[in-house]
N, C-alpha and C positions, 0 to 999 in steps of 0.2 A: 655827139659827145665822145671825146677821146678818153679812154680808160687808162689812166696812169701815164707816166713819162716814159716814152720808148727808149730814152737814153739812160735809164736807170741801170745800175750795175748788174742787176739780175739778167739784163738783156745783152750787156756788152762785155761781161767778164770773159776771160780766156776759155775757149770751148763752146761758148754760145755764139760767138761771131764766126761767120764763115771765113776761112783763110783765103785771102786774095793776094795777088802779086801787086807790084807798084803801079801797074797799069789798070788795076781794078778787075783783073780776070781771076776767076776762081782757080786756086791751085789744085793740081791733080795729086792728091795725097797718096793714091795707089802707086803712081809712078815714083813718087818720092820714097815710099817704103821699099819699092824694088831697088831704088838707088842705094838706100841704106844697106840693104842686103849685099849688094855688090861691093860696098865699102867695108864689109866684114862686121856690120852691125854697129859701127862707131862713126859718128858724124856730128857736125856742128852747124847750128843755125845762127848766123851772125847778122847783127844790125844794130842801129841806134835805139835809144829808148822809144817806146811807143810805136814800133814798126811792125808788130804782129808776130814777134818771135814766140811768145808764150802761147798765143792762140794756135799757131802752127804746131808747136810741140805737143799741145794737148790733143789735137786732132791726130797726130801721128801715134801718140800713145794709145788712143782709142782704136786706131787701125790695127796696131800690133795686138791689142787684146782681142779684137774681133777675129784675128787669125789664130787665136789660141795661145798667145804668148803671155807670160806673166810680166807685168810692168810695175816698177817701183818709181813713184814720182817724188822728186826731191826739189824743194823750192828754197833757194838761198837768197835772202834779201840783204844780208850784211855778213861781215866776216864772222860774227858770233854764231851764225847758222852753220858755218863750215865744219866739216868733220874733225879738223885738228883741234878746234875748241869744243866741238860737240862731245868729244871723248870725256871731257870734264862734266858736261851738262846732261849727258845721256840723251841727246837730242835725236829726233826721228831721222834726221839726215844720215847720221852714222849708222843707225840700225838698218835703214833701208839698204845701204851699200853693203854692209856686212852680211845681211841675210839673203842676198840674191844668190841664186843657184845657176849652174850652167844652163845657158839658153834663155835666161831672163834678160830683160833690158831695164837699165836704170836711165830715167829721163831727168836731167838736172837743169832746172831753170835758174840761171844766174851763175854760170860756171866761173866767171871771173872772181867771184867772192871767195873761191878756194885759195887764190894766190897760186903762184907757180909750184911751191912745194906740195900743197894740198892737191892740186890738179895732177901732178906727177904721181903721187901716191894712189889716188883714186883710179887713174888710168892704168897703173900697174895692177892694182887689185882686180879691175875688170878683166884684164887680159888673163891673169892667173885663174880667175873663176870662169873664164870663157863666157862672160856676160856682154850683152850689147850696151852701148853708151851713146845716148843722143843728148846734146846739150844746147842751151842758148847762151850766147856770149856777145859782148860788145866789141871784142877784139879778136884777132887771129889766134888760133890755138894749134896744138900739135895734132888735133883731130882733123880728118878730111872735111872740107867744106861741103855741106849739103845745099844750103840756100843762103844767099846774101840778101837780106831784107832791106828794103828802102821804102820811103813813103812819097806819095804825091796827093794832090787834091782828088785825083781820080780814085785812088784807093779809099780815101775817106768817104767819097760819094757812094761807092759801091757798098760799103758797110752800112751807110745810112739807109740805102734802099732795101736792105734786108731786115730792118727793125720793124717791130710790130705795128700794124695798122698804117704802114707808110702811105698808102693811098689816101688816107683821111687827113693827114697833116702836112705831107710834103707839098711844097708849092704855095702854102698859105701860112702855116705856123713857122715852118723852117723852109727857107728858099735857098736855091743854089748859092747865092751870094753869102749866106750865113755859113755855109760849109767852107767856102774859100776863105772867109774872114777868120773862122775858127782855126783852120789849118795854119794860116799865116801867123795869127796871134800866138799859137802854141809852138811855133818854130818847127812844124812838121811832125810833132809828136802826136800821133793819132789818138792815143789813149787820153791825153790831156785835151785834145780837140773835142772828143766825145763828152768830156766833163763840161767843157765850155758850151756845147750845144744843149746839154742837160739844163744848164742855167738859163739859156735863152728860151728854151721850151717852157720852163717853169714861169718865167716872167710874162710870157705871152698868153699863157692859158690860165692864169689866176682868175 
């Protein structure tokens, strides 16, 4: 008996999934954190939708906290979340940026939602405050590039192998062809492919 759907959001949300590269190899977050330090604490994680940017950012944030740093997490999903409009709405994004102190790091998921003016203002604020700034983005930014994320079926397969009770359902409920089909159907978006596999799992275990 399999207890629950291993593709449920509680198992696949950012921070729960292990960060892998596009070849399905686990990323060395310690090495990446050292790289962030050499870049002056400011760096960008670039890649398309569903390529693991948010997951990697969360693991880096946890790594910074484990080293004693204070980390403010800012998640921007539309322009309405961005600081320029948040000033009106008193949103948490603006508060997190304004409250950071020297030595803190602000992790922004969805940097492009700021637009160029907002990004320039936040970057300047972080420099003046001497705060670190690590962001996810779909496009090039003025920040040094830390990682360029991409996806492959191998990446999706590696994630699937880490999900709960994999040895009990892999190869029977979900087979390798399902992983390839989900990846293809979702255009390489791993997040959407995991949702697709959730539906397949549900259909086959009812």
